[in-house]
Backbone bond lengths (Angstrom), bond angles and torsions (degrees), N, CA, C in turn:
res aa  C-N    CA-C-N  psi(-1)  N-CA   C-N-CA  omega(-1)  CA-C   N-CA-C  phi
1 M - - - 1.459 - - 1.533 109.32 -
2 L 1.318 115.67 137.51 1.455 120.59 -179.35 1.523 111.16 -77.90
3 Y 1.337 115.01 140.79 1.465 120.36 173.07 1.525 107.96 -66.98
4 Y 1.337 115.64 142.55 1.462 119.63 171.79 1.512 109.56 -143.21
5 N 1.317 115.13 149.15 1.450 122.72 179.36 1.535 108.25 -83.30
6 A 1.325 116.78 106.30 1.461 122.02 -176.38 1.534 112.27 -61.17
7 K 1.323 117.47 -21.94 1.463 120.67 179.10 1.531 112.07 -67.17
8 L 1.326 116.92 -13.61 1.464 120.72 -179.00 1.533 113.03 -92.75
9 K 1.335 117.16 0.40 1.472 120.42 -176.26 1.527 112.91 -58.41
10 N 1.323 117.30 -47.53 1.469 119.69 -178.95 1.526 111.68 -63.58
11 L 1.326 116.55 -41.45 1.464 120.50 178.66 1.531 109.81 -64.00
12 S 1.313 117.10 -41.97 1.461 121.42 178.32 1.533 110.57 -59.88
13 R 1.320 116.92 -44.05 1.471 120.97 177.96 1.526 111.21 -61.85
14 Q 1.331 116.02 -42.79 1.468 120.52 179.09 1.530 110.46 -61.46
15 L 1.325 116.11 -43.58 1.462 120.14 -179.64 1.527 111.50 -64.05
16 R 1.338 117.51 -35.39 1.468 120.56 176.67 1.526 111.00 -65.97
17 K 1.329 116.07 -37.10 1.470 120.11 -179.64 1.525 112.05 -74.26
18 N 1.324 116.52 -25.88 1.469 121.42 -174.22 1.529 111.60 -121.97
19 M 1.309 116.38 52.38 1.466 119.81 -178.35 1.529 110.97 -67.73
20 T 1.327 115.33 151.32 1.463 120.53 175.21 1.529 108.30 -72.43
21 D 1.319 116.30 167.57 1.465 120.26 178.37 1.526 111.42 -59.30
22 S 1.329 116.24 -42.42 1.466 119.15 -178.84 1.531 110.89 -67.72
23 E 1.325 117.57 -39.17 1.464 120.37 177.11 1.528 110.60 -63.42
24 R 1.304 116.68 -43.81 1.468 121.26 179.72 1.528 110.37 -61.78
25 F 1.328 116.01 -42.39 1.461 121.01 -178.48 1.532 111.01 -65.94
26 L 1.329 117.10 -47.79 1.471 119.24 179.08 1.528 110.54 -65.24
27 W 1.326 117.61 -40.45 1.468 121.25 179.45 1.532 110.31 -58.16
28 S 1.312 117.21 -38.35 1.470 120.00 179.88 1.531 111.87 -65.01
29 R 1.337 117.10 -18.24 1.462 121.21 -178.06 1.525 113.71 -102.10
30 V 1.351 118.05 -14.84 1.479 119.80 -178.73 1.520 113.18 -114.71
31 R 1.310 117.87 -16.41 1.467 120.10 -177.69 1.521 110.40 -68.56
32 G 1.319 115.61 158.34 1.454 120.38 176.21 1.520 114.37 66.63
33 K 1.314 116.36 30.64 1.477 122.18 175.91 1.527 113.12 57.99
34 Q 1.335 116.80 40.48 1.462 120.82 -179.11 1.521 113.30 -73.54
35 L 1.323 117.38 -26.02 1.471 120.75 -179.57 1.523 109.73 -105.91
36 K 1.311 115.86 113.09 1.469 122.11 176.97 1.525 113.63 51.34
37 E 1.327 116.50 29.21 1.472 120.41 179.82 1.532 112.74 60.37
38 M 1.326 117.34 25.59 1.467 122.42 -178.24 1.528 110.18 -96.50
39 Q 1.329 115.46 135.83 1.467 122.87 178.86 1.520 110.10 -84.53
40 F 1.318 116.40 129.83 1.460 122.20 174.30 1.519 109.08 -114.34
41 Y 1.315 115.40 148.66 1.459 122.72 173.80 1.512 107.15 -120.21
42 R 1.326 116.21 146.65 1.465 119.65 179.33 1.522 109.98 -107.71
43 Q 1.329 114.85 148.18 1.464 122.78 -179.77 1.533 110.19 50.94
44 K 1.315 115.67 51.44 1.461 123.39 -177.22 1.531 109.52 -85.21
45 I 1.323 115.76 128.79 1.471 121.14 177.81 1.522 108.48 -81.81
46 I 1.315 115.54 125.13 1.463 122.45 174.80 1.519 105.97 -132.10
47 G 1.330 116.30 112.95 1.458 120.25 -175.44 1.518 109.55 63.68
48 N 1.328 115.48 -126.13 1.469 120.74 179.06 1.526 112.27 -102.37
49 Y 1.322 115.56 20.61 1.462 120.68 -177.28 1.526 110.42 -123.22
50 I 1.318 115.23 154.44 1.461 121.47 173.22 1.525 106.46 -114.75
51 S 1.316 115.60 115.05 1.463 121.29 -179.65 1.519 109.76 -89.32
52 D 1.321 116.51 143.39 1.459 119.99 -179.05 1.530 110.61 -59.78
53 F 1.346 116.53 -51.24 1.462 121.45 178.63 1.520 109.21 -140.57
54 Y 1.330 116.05 144.97 1.462 120.63 -179.60 1.520 109.85 -139.86
55 C 1.325 115.69 133.04 1.460 122.60 174.77 1.528 106.76 -115.94
56 P 1.339 117.51 102.36 1.462 119.97 -175.32 1.525 113.92 -65.20
57 K 1.318 117.71 -36.11 1.467 120.00 -178.03 1.532 111.31 -63.74
58 A 1.333 116.60 -39.95 1.464 121.64 -180.00 1.526 112.25 -91.63
59 K 1.333 116.72 -8.88 1.471 122.32 -176.47 1.528 110.68 54.44
60 I 1.329 114.51 54.00 1.459 121.45 -179.71 1.522 109.61 -127.55
61 V 1.317 115.32 134.26 1.457 123.31 171.21 1.517 106.84 -109.22
62 I 1.325 115.76 136.88 1.459 121.37 174.38 1.519 107.60 -113.64
63 E 1.313 115.10 125.15 1.461 121.82 178.62 1.519 108.95 -114.86
64 L 1.315 115.99 132.22 1.460 121.80 175.39 1.517 108.17 -105.53
65 D 1.318 114.87 122.18 1.456 120.72 -171.87 1.524 112.41 -103.16
66 G 1.334 114.69 120.54 1.459 121.90 171.40 1.518 109.05 -91.38
67 S 1.302 116.80 -171.33 1.466 121.92 -174.08 1.520 113.61 -59.60
68 Q 1.345 118.34 -31.46 1.466 120.57 -178.08 1.525 112.00 -64.61
69 H 1.318 117.84 -17.84 1.460 121.33 -179.45 1.531 112.18 -82.93
70 Y 1.319 117.42 -7.87 1.460 120.80 -176.01 1.521 113.37 -107.36
71 V 1.329 116.40 11.95 1.461 120.61 171.47 1.523 106.96 -103.55
72 E 1.315 116.89 161.91 1.467 121.16 -172.84 1.529 112.98 -54.32
73 E 1.317 117.36 -46.97 1.470 120.70 -178.44 1.535 111.15 -62.58
74 G 1.318 116.22 -43.08 1.458 120.59 179.21 1.517 112.15 -64.89
75 M 1.326 116.42 -40.84 1.468 119.86 179.67 1.527 110.93 -65.83
76 E 1.328 117.01 -36.72 1.465 120.34 178.62 1.531 110.66 -66.82
77 K 1.325 116.82 -43.50 1.465 120.11 177.46 1.525 111.03 -61.05
78 D 1.339 115.94 -41.90 1.464 120.26 178.88 1.531 111.16 -63.19
79 K 1.325 115.95 -39.05 1.468 120.07 179.73 1.531 110.40 -63.64
80 Q 1.330 117.28 -41.94 1.466 120.92 178.16 1.521 111.29 -65.83
81 R 1.314 117.44 -43.66 1.465 122.57 178.63 1.533 110.04 -60.85
82 D 1.342 115.83 -48.45 1.463 120.36 -178.81 1.528 111.24 -61.11
83 K 1.316 116.48 -40.19 1.468 120.93 179.35 1.537 110.01 -62.58
84 Y 1.320 116.83 -43.81 1.464 120.95 178.96 1.525 110.42 -62.83
85 L 1.319 116.86 -48.50 1.463 120.32 -178.39 1.529 111.20 -62.88
86 K 1.319 117.04 -40.86 1.463 120.29 177.94 1.520 111.35 -63.35
87 S 1.339 116.80 -33.39 1.470 119.95 178.78 1.526 111.06 -65.84
88 L 1.332 117.00 -20.10 1.467 122.46 177.44 1.530 111.49 -93.12
89 G 1.325 116.13 1.51 1.460 120.15 -178.76 1.520 113.06 82.58
90 I 1.321 116.90 20.53 1.466 121.81 -178.92 1.527 108.96 -102.70
91 K 1.320 115.26 129.16 1.463 121.39 177.17 1.526 108.83 -85.45
92 V 1.319 116.60 138.55 1.466 121.89 -179.00 1.527 109.30 -110.82
93 L 1.326 115.50 124.47 1.457 121.60 173.55 1.524 107.30 -109.49
94 R 1.334 116.25 129.35 1.463 121.07 -179.24 1.520 110.11 -117.77
95 F 1.325 114.46 135.33 1.456 121.31 176.71 1.519 108.06 -135.69
96 S 1.315 116.34 146.97 1.464 119.17 175.86 1.527 108.77 -78.04
97 D 1.314 115.48 153.89 1.466 120.47 175.54 1.528 110.39 -55.30
98 I 1.324 116.18 -40.28 1.465 121.12 -178.09 1.523 110.94 -63.93
99 D 1.347 117.35 -41.68 1.463 120.02 177.49 1.524 111.39 -59.22
100 V 1.317 115.93 -42.97 1.470 119.74 -179.48 1.524 110.26 -63.35
101 L 1.307 116.71 -44.47 1.465 120.34 -175.90 1.529 113.42 -74.77
102 K 1.339 117.37 -30.01 1.472 119.87 -175.28 1.522 114.21 -108.25
103 N 1.331 117.17 -21.47 1.467 120.61 -176.40 1.521 110.98 -133.91
104 I 1.319 117.12 49.18 1.466 120.91 -173.42 1.523 112.23 -59.14
105 Q 1.320 118.20 -35.93 1.466 120.05 -178.27 1.528 110.83 -64.04
106 T 1.329 117.25 -41.56 1.468 121.18 178.12 1.527 110.25 -64.38
107 V 1.321 117.06 -42.02 1.468 121.53 178.22 1.527 110.05 -62.18
108 L 1.321 117.68 -46.27 1.459 121.21 -179.67 1.529 111.64 -63.79
109 E 1.325 117.24 -37.60 1.468 120.58 177.87 1.532 110.85 -63.99
110 E 1.327 116.47 -40.64 1.471 120.41 179.00 1.527 110.92 -65.82
111 I 1.321 117.18 -42.75 1.458 120.66 176.48 1.521 109.82 -61.73
112 Y 1.328 116.22 -46.93 1.473 121.77 -178.82 1.526 110.95 -56.62
113 K 1.352 116.89 -44.08 1.473 121.26 179.68 1.527 111.65 -60.91
114 N 1.317 117.22 -30.64 1.469 121.32 -175.27 1.527 114.01 -91.93
115 L 1.318 117.11 -6.37 1.475 119.27 -179.05 1.522 111.69 -76.92
């Protein structure tokens, strides 16, 4: 079982209730074991981080990146998060919000290949 910071539970719940458009769109395509019969969870707490989507069977985290991820501070935070997740044996797939909204089929194919 993965360690998680219980103090992040309320924030995780809030994020599930207030998903971005891209998160909502991708969730509609991966929920309910639609891809390779794999279960995904949204806003999953892993350690001190909240991942957008997590598939425990495949050990894959999917992160959807908005504009804040493309500034220096955001990129550094992402690098630290990715390093931590990789240390747990979890693969991180990153997609921009725009890719999800405009190229969902390509995003789904990439996820499918990695499952």
